[in-house]
N, C-alpha and C positions, 0 to 999 in steps of 0.2 A: 865274866861276861855274859857267859849263857846260862850261868843261874840265873844272873839280874834280869836276861828278856825273858826268861821260864817265868819267874816270880811276877813282872811286869804283865806277863799274860795272863797268869791266874788272878791277879790282883789289879784291875784296871783302874781303880780310884787310887789306887797307890801311884801309880804312874801319872794319872792328872794331876794328882798334889805336886809332884817331882816336877810334871811341866808347869804348873802353875807358877812353883817357886822359882824355876829358871827364867819364865818370861818377866817376874817382878825383878828378878836380879838383874836382867838384861837392862829393862827400863830403865834401872836404878845407874847402871853403867851410862846408860844413854843419855841421862839428866847430869850426871856429873862430869861427863865429856863436853857437854854444852855449857857447862859452867866454868869450865876452866878458864885458866888466862892464857892459855894458847900452848902451841905444841912443846913448848920448852917444859911447862908444867907437868905434861903428860909424860915426856921423855924423862923428867925427875922420879913419877911415881914408876915408872916402869922399870928404871934404875934398881929399884929396890926389889924387885923381884927377884928370885932364883932363877937361874938359866933354863930350867927344866919348865918352871912356871911360863918362861916368855915363849918357849916353844909350843907349847901347849896352846898359850894364846894365840900365839901367829896361825898355828894349823886351824883353828876354830874360826878366827878370821877370816883366813882364805876360804873356808867352806862359806861362811855367812855371804862375804862379798860374790864368790862366783857362783852362789845361786840367785842372788840379785841381780848379777848380771845377766845370768840366764834368764831370768823373766823380763828384764827390761830388751833383752834381745827378742825374746819371743813376741813381746808387746809391739816392739818395732817392726817385726814382720806381720804380724796381723792388721796393724793400723796402714801398711804399705799394701797390703792385700786388699783390705777393704776400701782404699782410695782407689787404686786399679780397678777392682771392680765396678763403683762410682764411676770413673772417668770411661770404662768401657760402656756403661749404659748412659753416657750422657752422648757417648759417641754415636752409639746405636740410634738415640732419640732424633741426633742431631739427622743423620743420615735419614732415617725414615719421615722426619719433618720438610727435607730436601726434596725427598720424592714426593711427599704430599703436596708441597708448593708448587711442582711442577705440574703434578696433574691438574692442579686447581688452575692455574695460568693456561693448560692444553684445554680445559673444560670451557673457561672463557673466551679463548681463541674459538673454539669451536661454536660456540653461544653466538659469538659477533658474526661470524662467516655465514649461520644459519638465518641469522637476521637481516645481513647485507644480500642474501641471495633472494629473501621473501620481498 
């Protein structure tokens, strides 16, 4: 593994080619999973795999799913944070709008008092 990492460091084009091949393979797997007749047919295909390959597949799937869950969790947090900022901004606008309305009504009352006195 160490030699492979050094090889990739020295040959970035090779690493890019391997990543491209992996992306194509994962795309093909996803397409085939969509076309499957259901969980039963997938189960039949998985039964053909040796135990060690199933363990590797399960580990890889756990990594992919946990990364997706992490991204979804981060997205939910950022959306919640953005909506709370918007809500607090609206509350501030409403509070300042209420103060402005009070000032306007006070000004009108003062104008009426001045006109009544005149």
